[in-house]
BALOBA-1460 file (C-alpha; in Angstrom, 3 decimals):
// residues 184
<rec num="1" residu="m" x="12.069" y="0.827" z="36.633"/>
<rec num="2" residu="k" x="10.333" y="1.300" z="33.295"/>
<rec num="3" residu="r" x="7.002" y="-0.449" z="33.013"/>
<rec num="4" residu="k" x="5.907" y="-2.017" z="29.770"/>
<rec num="5" residu="s" x="3.118" y="-0.350" z="27.843"/>
<rec num="6" residu="a" x="-0.025" y="-2.221" z="26.826"/>
<rec num="7" residu="k" x="1.360" y="-2.349" z="23.268"/>
<rec num="8" residu="e" x="4.576" y="-3.968" z="24.468"/>
<rec num="9" residu="i" x="2.712" y="-6.505" z="26.618"/>
<rec num="10" residu="l" x="0.422" y="-7.429" z="23.722"/>
<rec num="11" residu="a" x="3.417" y="-7.745" z="21.367"/>
<rec num="12" residu="d" x="5.225" y="-9.969" z="23.898"/>
<rec num="13" residu="s" x="2.105" y="-12.112" z="24.213"/>
<rec num="14" residu="f" x="1.908" y="-12.471" z="20.428"/>
<rec num="15" residu="r" x="5.582" y="-13.465" z="20.170"/>
<rec num="16" residu="e" x="5.177" y="-16.001" z="22.937"/>
<rec num="17" residu="l" x="2.282" y="-17.597" z="21.058"/>
<rec num="18" residu="a" x="4.221" y="-17.472" z="17.778"/>
<rec num="19" residu="e" x="6.882" y="-19.685" z="19.334"/>
<rec num="20" residu="r" x="4.333" y="-22.504" z="19.443"/>
<rec num="21" residu="k" x="1.795" y="-21.722" z="16.762"/>
<rec num="22" residu="s" x="1.553" y="-20.606" z="13.142"/>
<rec num="23" residu="i" x="0.971" y="-16.851" z="12.808"/>
<rec num="24" residu="a" x="-2.060" y="-17.565" z="10.608"/>
<rec num="25" residu="k" x="-3.682" y="-19.512" z="13.458"/>
<rec num="26" residu="i" x="-3.124" y="-16.897" z="16.194"/>
<rec num="27" residu="t" x="-6.240" y="-14.838" z="16.877"/>
<rec num="28" residu="v" x="-6.681" y="-11.585" z="18.749"/>
<rec num="29" residu="n" x="-8.550" y="-13.577" z="21.412"/>
<rec num="30" residu="d" x="-5.523" y="-15.863" z="21.785"/>
<rec num="31" residu="v" x="-3.254" y="-12.848" z="22.283"/>
<rec num="32" residu="v" x="-5.429" y="-11.172" z="24.907"/>
<rec num="33" residu="r" x="-6.156" y="-14.403" z="26.763"/>
<rec num="34" residu="n" x="-2.428" y="-15.100" z="26.938"/>
<rec num="35" residu="c" x="-1.674" y="-11.796" z="28.682"/>
<rec num="36" residu="g" x="-4.902" y="-11.200" z="30.611"/>
<rec num="37" residu="y" x="-6.167" y="-8.257" z="28.562"/>
<rec num="38" residu="s" x="-9.517" y="-7.768" z="26.895"/>
<rec num="39" residu="p" x="-10.164" y="-7.536" z="23.159"/>
<rec num="40" residu="s" x="-11.159" y="-3.891" z="23.626"/>
<rec num="41" residu="t" x="-7.706" y="-3.170" z="25.091"/>
<rec num="42" residu="f" x="-6.138" y="-4.823" z="22.049"/>
<rec num="43" residu="y" x="-8.236" y="-2.762" z="19.628"/>
<rec num="44" residu="r" x="-7.398" y="0.480" z="21.437"/>
<rec num="45" residu="q" x="-3.754" y="-0.263" z="20.618"/>
<rec num="46" residu="f" x="-3.899" y="-2.020" z="17.238"/>
<rec num="47" residu="e" x="-6.272" y="-2.398" z="14.307"/>
<rec num="48" residu="s" x="-5.384" y="-6.062" z="13.777"/>
<rec num="49" residu="k" x="-2.745" y="-8.661" z="14.550"/>
<rec num="50" residu="y" x="-0.985" y="-7.503" z="11.363"/>
<rec num="51" residu="d" x="-0.847" y="-3.970" z="12.738"/>
<rec num="52" residu="l" x="0.713" y="-5.436" z="15.913"/>
<rec num="53" residu="i" x="3.265" y="-7.357" z="13.805"/>
<rec num="54" residu="a" x="4.231" y="-4.220" z="11.875"/>
<rec num="55" residu="w" x="4.498" y="-2.093" z="15.032"/>
<rec num="56" residu="s" x="6.550" y="-4.696" z="16.888"/>
<rec num="57" residu="y" x="8.995" y="-5.209" z="14.027"/>
<rec num="58" residu="a" x="9.378" y="-1.463" z="13.415"/>
<rec num="59" residu="r" x="10.073" y="-0.960" z="17.126"/>
<rec num="60" residu="d" x="12.761" y="-3.668" z="17.091"/>
<rec num="61" residu="i" x="14.493" y="-2.086" z="14.090"/>
<rec num="62" residu="e" x="14.184" y="1.386" z="15.564"/>
<rec num="63" residu="e" x="15.916" y="0.180" z="18.744"/>
<rec num="64" residu="q" x="18.810" y="-1.084" z="16.628"/>
<rec num="65" residu="l" x="19.153" y="2.140" z="14.618"/>
<rec num="66" residu="d" x="18.757" y="4.391" z="17.673"/>
<rec num="67" residu="k" x="22.081" y="3.033" z="18.935"/>
<rec num="68" residu="m" x="23.778" y="5.215" z="16.305"/>
<rec num="69" residu="n" x="23.010" y="8.199" z="18.510"/>
<rec num="70" residu="e" x="25.026" y="6.650" z="21.343"/>
<rec num="71" residu="g" x="28.658" y="7.719" z="21.352"/>
<rec num="72" residu="d" x="30.929" y="5.702" z="19.076"/>
<rec num="73" residu="y" x="28.288" y="3.189" z="18.038"/>
<rec num="74" residu="g" x="28.723" y="3.230" z="14.265"/>
<rec num="75" residu="w" x="26.867" y="1.819" z="11.295"/>
<rec num="76" residu="k" x="29.114" y="-1.233" z="10.964"/>
<rec num="77" residu="q" x="28.211" y="-2.278" z="14.510"/>
<rec num="78" residu="i" x="24.515" y="-1.614" z="13.809"/>
<rec num="79" residu="m" x="24.684" y="-3.888" z="10.761"/>
<rec num="80" residu="s" x="26.299" y="-6.638" z="12.828"/>
<rec num="81" residu="d" x="23.666" y="-6.228" z="15.526"/>
<rec num="82" residu="c" x="20.871" y="-6.357" z="12.923"/>
<rec num="83" residu="a" x="22.265" y="-9.538" z="11.395"/>
<rec num="84" residu="r" x="22.461" y="-11.065" z="14.892"/>
<rec num="85" residu="y" x="18.884" y="-9.927" z="15.596"/>
<rec num="86" residu="f" x="17.687" y="-11.694" z="12.436"/>
<rec num="87" residu="q" x="19.578" y="-14.841" z="13.389"/>
<rec num="88" residu="e" x="18.272" y="-14.818" z="16.962"/>
<rec num="89" residu="q" x="14.704" y="-14.143" z="15.837"/>
<rec num="90" residu="k" x="14.863" y="-16.521" z="12.866"/>
<rec num="91" residu="r" x="12.114" y="-18.859" z="14.033"/>
<rec num="92" residu="y" x="9.682" y="-16.014" z="14.752"/>
<rec num="93" residu="l" x="10.528" y="-14.041" z="11.609"/>
<rec num="94" residu="t" x="10.294" y="-17.141" z="9.413"/>
<rec num="95" residu="n" x="6.867" y="-17.819" z="10.911"/>
<rec num="96" residu="l" x="5.904" y="-14.245" z="9.956"/>
<rec num="97" residu="l" x="7.252" y="-14.622" z="6.429"/>
<rec num="98" residu="l" x="5.456" y="-17.867" z="5.790"/>
<rec num="99" residu="h" x="2.164" y="-17.221" z="7.583"/>
<rec num="100" residu="t" x="1.143" y="-13.584" z="7.179"/>
<rec num="101" residu="e" x="-1.073" y="-13.861" z="4.136"/>
<rec num="102" residu="g" x="1.821" y="-14.711" z="1.868"/>
<rec num="103" residu="l" x="5.494" y="-13.885" z="1.751"/>
<rec num="104" residu="d" x="4.984" y="-10.392" z="0.394"/>
<rec num="105" residu="s" x="2.956" y="-9.256" z="3.381"/>
<rec num="106" residu="f" x="5.678" y="-9.387" z="6.050"/>
<rec num="107" residu="e" x="8.388" y="-8.555" z="3.541"/>
<rec num="108" residu="r" x="6.524" y="-5.278" z="2.880"/>
<rec num="109" residu="y" x="6.462" y="-4.552" z="6.642"/>
<rec num="110" residu="m" x="10.182" y="-5.201" z="6.735"/>
<rec num="111" residu="i" x="10.909" y="-2.845" z="3.818"/>
<rec num="112" residu="n" x="8.754" y="-0.079" z="5.305"/>
<rec num="113" residu="a" x="10.266" y="-0.393" z="8.775"/>
<rec num="114" residu="h" x="13.817" y="-0.241" z="7.418"/>
<rec num="115" residu="y" x="12.987" y="2.670" z="5.128"/>
<rec num="116" residu="h" x="11.236" y="4.800" z="7.764"/>
<rec num="117" residu="n" x="13.862" y="4.216" z="10.435"/>
<rec num="118" residu="m" x="16.781" y="4.886" z="8.078"/>
<rec num="119" residu="k" x="15.013" y="7.971" z="6.715"/>
<rec num="120" residu="k" x="14.545" y="9.252" z="10.271"/>
<rec num="121" residu="h" x="18.268" y="8.786" z="10.890"/>
<rec num="122" residu="i" x="19.220" y="10.667" z="7.707"/>
<rec num="123" residu="l" x="16.856" y="13.561" z="8.445"/>
<rec num="124" residu="t" x="18.156" y="13.855" z="11.999"/>
<rec num="125" residu="s" x="21.843" y="13.516" z="11.184"/>
<rec num="126" residu="a" x="21.671" y="15.883" z="8.192"/>
<rec num="127" residu="k" x="19.364" y="18.288" z="10.062"/>
<rec num="128" residu="i" x="16.952" y="18.481" z="7.156"/>
<rec num="129" residu="k" x="13.167" y="18.235" z="6.962"/>
<rec num="130" residu="k" x="12.852" y="16.408" z="3.642"/>
<rec num="131" residu="l" x="15.035" y="13.967" z="1.753"/>
<rec num="132" residu="p" x="16.244" y="15.006" z="-1.693"/>
<rec num="133" residu="a" x="14.425" y="12.908" z="-4.326"/>
<rec num="134" residu="n" x="17.579" y="11.035" z="-5.382"/>
<rec num="135" residu="v" x="18.379" y="10.096" z="-1.766"/>
<rec num="136" residu="e" x="14.798" y="8.984" z="-1.137"/>
<rec num="137" residu="l" x="14.735" y="6.734" z="-4.223"/>
<rec num="138" residu="t" x="18.169" y="5.290" z="-3.455"/>
<rec num="139" residu="l" x="17.103" y="4.580" z="0.124"/>
<rec num="140" residu="h" x="14.004" y="2.757" z="-1.155"/>
<rec num="141" residu="v" x="16.124" y="0.567" z="-3.429"/>
<rec num="142" residu="y" x="18.604" y="-0.220" z="-0.640"/>
<rec num="143" residu="c" x="15.814" y="-1.134" z="1.802"/>
<rec num="144" residu="m" x="14.077" y="-3.325" z="-0.758"/>
<rec num="145" residu="g" x="17.308" y="-5.133" z="-1.555"/>
<rec num="146" residu="t" x="18.354" y="-5.721" z="2.044"/>
<rec num="147" residu="a" x="14.839" y="-6.840" z="3.033"/>
<rec num="148" residu="c" x="14.816" y="-9.372" z="0.182"/>
<rec num="149" residu="l" x="18.261" y="-10.563" z="1.281"/>
<rec num="150" residu="n" x="16.999" y="-10.934" z="4.867"/>
<rec num="151" residu="c" x="13.972" y="-12.941" z="3.730"/>
<rec num="152" residu="d" x="16.019" y="-15.304" z="1.581"/>
<rec num="153" residu="w" x="18.554" y="-15.737" z="4.393"/>
<rec num="154" residu="l" x="15.843" y="-16.436" z="6.976"/>
<rec num="155" residu="l" x="14.242" y="-18.965" z="4.649"/>
<rec num="156" residu="d" x="17.624" y="-20.676" z="4.087"/>
<rec num="157" residu="k" x="17.710" y="-19.764" z="0.389"/>
<rec num="158" residu="i" x="21.059" y="-18.086" z="1.101"/>
<rec num="159" residu="l" x="23.571" y="-19.785" z="3.346"/>
<rec num="160" residu="a" x="25.731" y="-17.214" z="5.114"/>
<rec num="161" residu="t" x="26.966" y="-16.345" z="8.593"/>
<rec num="162" residu="t" x="25.763" y="-13.263" z="10.441"/>
<rec num="163" residu="e" x="29.166" y="-11.701" z="9.745"/>
<rec num="164" residu="e" x="28.807" y="-12.320" z="6.005"/>
<rec num="165" residu="i" x="25.307" y="-10.829" z="6.000"/>
<rec num="166" residu="a" x="26.475" y="-7.754" z="7.942"/>
<rec num="167" residu="k" x="29.360" y="-7.300" z="5.494"/>
<rec num="168" residu="t" x="26.903" y="-7.568" z="2.600"/>
<rec num="169" residu="y" x="24.709" y="-4.827" z="4.143"/>
<rec num="170" residu="e" x="27.825" y="-2.662" z="4.299"/>
<rec num="171" residu="d" x="29.103" y="-3.449" z="0.801"/>
<rec num="172" residu="a" x="25.679" y="-2.997" z="-0.791"/>
<rec num="173" residu="m" x="25.079" y="0.461" z="0.643"/>
<rec num="174" residu="p" x="25.069" y="2.947" z="-2.251"/>
<rec num="175" residu="e" x="27.677" y="5.705" z="-2.260"/>
<rec num="176" residu="l" x="24.920" y="8.327" z="-2.065"/>
<rec num="177" residu="l" x="23.826" y="7.001" z="1.361"/>
<rec num="178" residu="r" x="27.244" y="6.289" z="2.853"/>
<rec num="179" residu="p" x="27.948" y="9.794" z="4.201"/>
<rec num="180" residu="f" x="24.818" y="9.598" z="6.365"/>
<rec num="181" residu="f" x="25.819" y="6.300" z="7.940"/>
<rec num="182" residu="f" x="29.593" y="5.950" z="7.783"/>
<rec num="183" residu="s" x="30.623" y="9.410" z="8.931"/>
<rec num="184" residu="k" x="31.723" y="8.197" z="12.380"/>
């Protein structure tokens, strides 16, 4: 049995609080009180609640993308799973979008998490140490576009099913990136 790390327990505590309370109103003391830790334990793990938010989201996305390394689990399935994740976590993610010092703050976390996890996949699958400049720029554009799409979808500015969103992720992927993700 795998035990949860202090980071995971703190992140779970934060999410539990976010189900009932605006992100802006959740304090570090609230988080540690909720899980029985001390503030010093929190600050050994994270610099701030925003650092916790970024770490937790990046971990969630990394778990989705890591499935690509499992047998026949391809990019199309990952995109469907990501769309489902966004739908299932809509309340929490919308709270983050609306209450983390403005919309841009969490959207930036989202872009960075997608970019770093997709970059890691490309480097690993292509067995290279550095992305070519054109691939890196194209990946940035794709991550910015899909993150903006996710935000608008979560905020009900775009009405679409999870299947339609997953298909849009697929259709929007630039040709330059496709060989790294659709080779299976």
